[in-house]
Every structure is written in C-alpha cells, then in structure tokens.
N, C-alpha and C positions, 0 to 999 in steps of 0.2 A: 352881576354877570356870571354866567355859568362857565367855569374854567375847565370843565371836563376832567376833573381830578380823578375820576374812576378810570378813565382811559390811561392817564399817566401812571396810575398805580398798577394797572394791568400790565403796562409796558415794563415797569420796573420789576415786577414779579416774573414776567416772561424772560427778561434778560438775565435775571439771577438764576432761573432754572436752567437756561442754556449753559451758563458758565459752570454750573455744578457738574453737568455732563462733560463739558469740554472747555476748560479754562482758556484755551487759545482760539476758540471759535471766532470771536469778533475780530481778533487781530488778523487771522487768516482771511476772513471775509473782506475786511477793509483793503487788503492788498491784492485781491484778485477778483476777476469776473470772467469765467470761462464757461458759460452755460452752453449746453448742446442743443437747447430747445428754445424756440420762439413760440409763445402762446398768444394767439389772437382770439380773444373771447369777449363775451358780453359783460357789460358793466354791472349786471345784476349782482347784488351783494351776497347772493346764495351760492355763487360759483367761483370760489377762490382757487386759482390755478394751483398754487403750491400745495394747499391742503388736500385737494381731491386727487392729486397725482402722487402725494407722499414725497414731494421734493422739498429739500431744504432751501433757505434763502441762498441766492447765488447760483442755483441750478437751473432756473428758468427765467428767461427774459420775457416780460409780459406787456402786451398792449390790450386794452379793453375799451370798448365803446358800446353804445346801445345797439343791440342785435348783431354784434360781431361783424360789422360791415367792413369790407375792403373796397373802398371806392377809388377808382383810378385818379380821381381829382383831389383826394384827401392827402395833403402833404404830411399830416401827422402820421398816419399809418405808413405812408411810403418812407418817411424818415426812419421810422422804427424798423421796417423791413430792411432798409439799406444798411443801417447800423448793425443789425443782427447778422446779415449776410456778409457784408464787406469787412466789418471790424471784428465782430465776435466770432465769425465763422461758424454759426450754428449749423447743425447737420439735419435738424428737423424743424419744420414749421407746422404747428398744429392750429387749425381753425376749429374751435370748439364752441358750438352753440348749446342751447339747452331747451328741453321741452317746457312748455308754459311760458315762453318768452313774451313779455309784454310788448316789446317793440314789434315783433312779428305779428302778434294779435292785433295791434293797432293798425298795421299795414293791411292785414287780411280784412278787418272789419271796415277799413277805410274811414275810420272815425277821426275827426280833426282834433289835434292836440296843440297846434301852433307850429313853431319853427321846426320841430322834429319831424313834421310831415315831409319836409324836403329831404331830410336824412333818410327816411324810410321809402322814398320814391322807388328805388330799385327793387325793394321787396314787394311793393304793390305791383310793379311790372311783372315780377316773377309769379305772383299770385294770378295775374291775368293770363300769363303764358301757360300755366298749369291748371286753368279753370276747370277743364273737363275732368281731370283726375280728382281735384279737390271737391268738386260738386258731388261726387259719389260718396263722400264721407260725412259723418256728422260734424257739427261745428268744432268741437275740441279736437277730434281726430284730424280734421282738415288743418287746423292751426299747427298741430304737432308735425304733420307731414310737411307743411310749409317751413317749419323750423329746420327740418332735414334738408329740404330743397335749398334753403338759404345757405346752410353750411356748405353744401356742394358747390353752389354758385360762387361763394366767397373764396373757397379754396381754388377754384379755377381763376378767379381774379388775381390771386396771389401768384399762381403759375404763369399768368400772362403779363405780369409786370416786367418792365425792362430789367429791373434789378435781378430777379430770379432767372430770367431768360439769359442774361449775360453771364451769370454764375454758372449755369448749366453749360453754356457755350465754352467756358474755360475749364470744364470738367470738375467743377466744384461739386462735391457730393451733398445734395440737399434733397430731402424727401418732404413732401407736403401731405399732411394727414387731415382727413375730414372726420371729426368726432362730434358726438352729441352726448349730453349729460342728462341723466334723469334726476330731477329734484326729489322725486318720491322714493328713489331707491339708492341714490348715491353712486350709481354706476355709469361708466363711460362706454359708449358703443361706437366702434368705427362704422362709418357709413359707406365707404368705398375703399378699394385698394389704394395704397399710397402712390402718389405721383413722384416719379424719379426723373422726369423729363417733360418737355413741353406737351400739353394736351394735343391730342390728334383732332 
C-alpha cells in the first residue's frame, strides 16, 4: 500500500521551516482565524489561493469547486459564504476563475462527462446567451472569454444571495471582486470594478 510518505516528509520539512522563521507561528494560528478575504475559486490544482496571492495560512478563507460556480441551490457554497460573512466578518469576497478552465471548456464544447454536466449547466446557458460574441472568436479565445463571463456571472450570484444582501442592508462593509488568473503568466487580472452594494 502506498502510504504517501513523500507528502508526510514534505509536510514535516515545511512545518520545520516555518518554525525557524517564527517559533510561535502555529501557536498563534491555532488560536485565531480572522481572515479579511473569502476566496471562491476553481478546484484546479494549479490555482492555489494562498500561494498566488502571497497570503499566509489563516489570511484567506477558501471555497473551491469545479469552474468556481456559485449556484443558488448549492448549500455548500452558501454555507461557506454565510460563515465568512456572518461569523468571520470578511470584508472582501473574491471570485477567481482562470484561463484554460477544463470545466468551462467542457460546458462550451457541450461534451458529455457524466454527472458534472449538471453542475456545468449554468455555464452552458451562459455560453448560449453570449453565442454571438463567442462565435466571432477562435476556439481557445472563445473558451477564455467564457471563463471571464463565468467569473462575472458567479460574482453577481454572490451579490444576489440573501446572505450578502442582508449584510449590505445592515451596512456591513463587503466588496465583491471578479478576478481571473493566467496559468501561463501567474498574474491575476480584475475583470470589473468591485461591487460594494446590490447590482443594479
């Protein structure tokens, strides 16, 4: 049986290196969680929220799923948003997609993969809605544009949740950010101005 000893060894070396820099790091981390940021991103293993933003453990609360979808019927993402907003009092919610997203490509190509097709239904609808714009682009450019459109749509979904609407109604300061990450350059690009209140 493979016991993944190399991962355990990596963990041990990582923890030791952290303690060399700050002997109290884990003690402090274990006794607090006050992140300012909620990150809603893709499950893609190439897009680790902490690393690409340069944030330490404890500084960002993270939810990831295939194609960074925020579905109004998904109790998982809603529970994360509610905990982040009502308990952690985050000030920023970042929806971050990435170019070359396999989930977005599957939705665009309308290729059957099984149960995940249901998860991607909203992105297929988005592709149909923007068909005229996407039809003017070559295949990869159209997928990348759909990645951007998906981020913008999911950020609007966050803004339209009762959780965030109620927080804004009680004057809780929350900004929603729509970002996209380039796998080929490592850079994040904002796609729209931040939302500080209900979409018009």
